[in-house]
C-alpha positions in Angstrom: 0.0 0.0 0.0 1.4 3.4 -0.9 2.0 6.1 1.7 -1.0 8.3 0.7 -3.3 5.3 0.8 -2.0 4.4 4.3 -2.5 8.0 5.5 -6.0 8.1 4.0 -6.9 4.9 5.8 -5.5 6.2 9.1 -7.4 9.5 8.7 -10.6 7.7 7.8 -10.4 5.6 11.0 -9.5 8.5 13.2 -12.0 10.9 11.8 -14.7 8.3 12.1 -13.7 7.8 15.8 -13.6 11.5 16.5 -17.1 12.0 15.0 -18.5 9.1 16.9 -17.0 9.8 20.3 -15.7 13.4 20.5 -18.1 15.6 18.4 -21.0 16.7 20.6 -23.3 17.7 17.7 -26.1 15.1 17.6 -26.7 15.9 13.9 -23.5 14.0 12.9 -23.8 10.9 15.0 -25.3 8.7 12.2 -22.4 9.4 9.7 -20.5 6.7 7.9 -17.2 7.9 6.4 -17.0 6.1 3.1 -13.7 7.3 1.8 -11.0 10.0 2.1 -8.9 11.6 -0.6 -5.7 13.2 0.6 -3.5 15.5 -1.5 0.1 14.4 -2.1 1.4 16.9 0.4 -1.3 15.9 2.9 -2.4 19.5 3.2 -6.0 18.8 2.3 -8.5 16.0 2.9 -11.8 15.4 1.1 -13.9 13.3 3.4 -16.9 11.5 1.7 -19.7 10.4 3.9 -23.2 9.0 3.9 -25.8 8.2 6.5 -28.7 5.9 7.0 -30.7 9.1 7.5 -30.5 9.9 3.8 -33.2 12.6 3.9 -31.1 14.7 6.3 -27.8 14.6 4.5 -27.7 18.3 3.8 -28.4 19.0 7.5 -25.7 16.5 8.5 -23.3 18.1 6.0 -23.7 21.5 7.6 -23.0 19.9 11.0 -19.8 18.3 9.8 -18.7 21.5 8.1 -19.2 23.5 11.3 -17.3 20.8 13.3 -14.4 20.7 10.8 -12.1 22.9 12.8 -12.7 20.8 16.0 -12.2 17.5 14.0 -8.9 18.8 12.5 -7.6 19.8 16.0 -8.5 16.4 17.5 -7.0 14.7 14.5 -3.7 16.6 15.0 -3.6 15.3 18.6 -4.6 11.7 17.7 -2.3 10.8 14.8 1.5 10.9 14.9 2.3 12.2 11.5 4.8 15.0 10.5 1.9 16.7 8.8 -1.9 16.5 9.1 -4.4 18.2 6.8 -4.8 21.9 7.5 -8.0 21.8 5.6 -10.7 19.1 5.9 -13.7 19.3 3.6 -16.8 17.1 3.8 -18.8 15.9 0.8 -21.9 13.8 0.6 -21.1 10.5 -1.1 -23.8 10.2 -3.7 -22.2 7.3 -5.6 -24.3 4.4 -6.6 -22.1 2.2 -4.6 -22.9 3.8 -1.2 -25.0 0.8 -0.1 -22.2 -1.7 -0.7 -19.7 0.7 1.1 -22.0 0.8 4.1 -22.1 -3.0 4.2 -18.4 -3.1 3.9 -17.9 -0.6 6.7 -20.4 -2.5 8.9 -18.6 -5.8 8.3 -15.3 -4.1 9.3 -16.8 -2.7 12.4 -18.3 -6.0 13.4 -15.0 -7.8 12.7 -13.1 -5.2 14.8 -15.6 -5.5 17.7 -15.3 -9.3 17.5 -11.5 -9.1 17.6 -11.6 -6.8 20.6 -14.0 -9.1 22.4 -11.8 -12.1 21.8 
């Protein structure tokens, strides 16, 4: 796996954790991060998300955008990289594959929980 892919995966995990456990805004609790695109210099991250609550995606998007500074600050504290993104942008993932991505994310979460419980 290339460095940018590893960084993207790390950021995806950490941003998901931060949203779930640290962000206090209830609007964003049902978010599933589907992918992250990081620039080569890691200065910017495009975070793609969806939610089971599809009818409120624009409302959720506003909540994420207003929490972006907090998420960025928490990310800087959580990951041990020379550089973390100075700009985090959130985008609604409207791809036709969002259903399969949610299934994949859920399988990963269940697998991780099973491994932790073992």
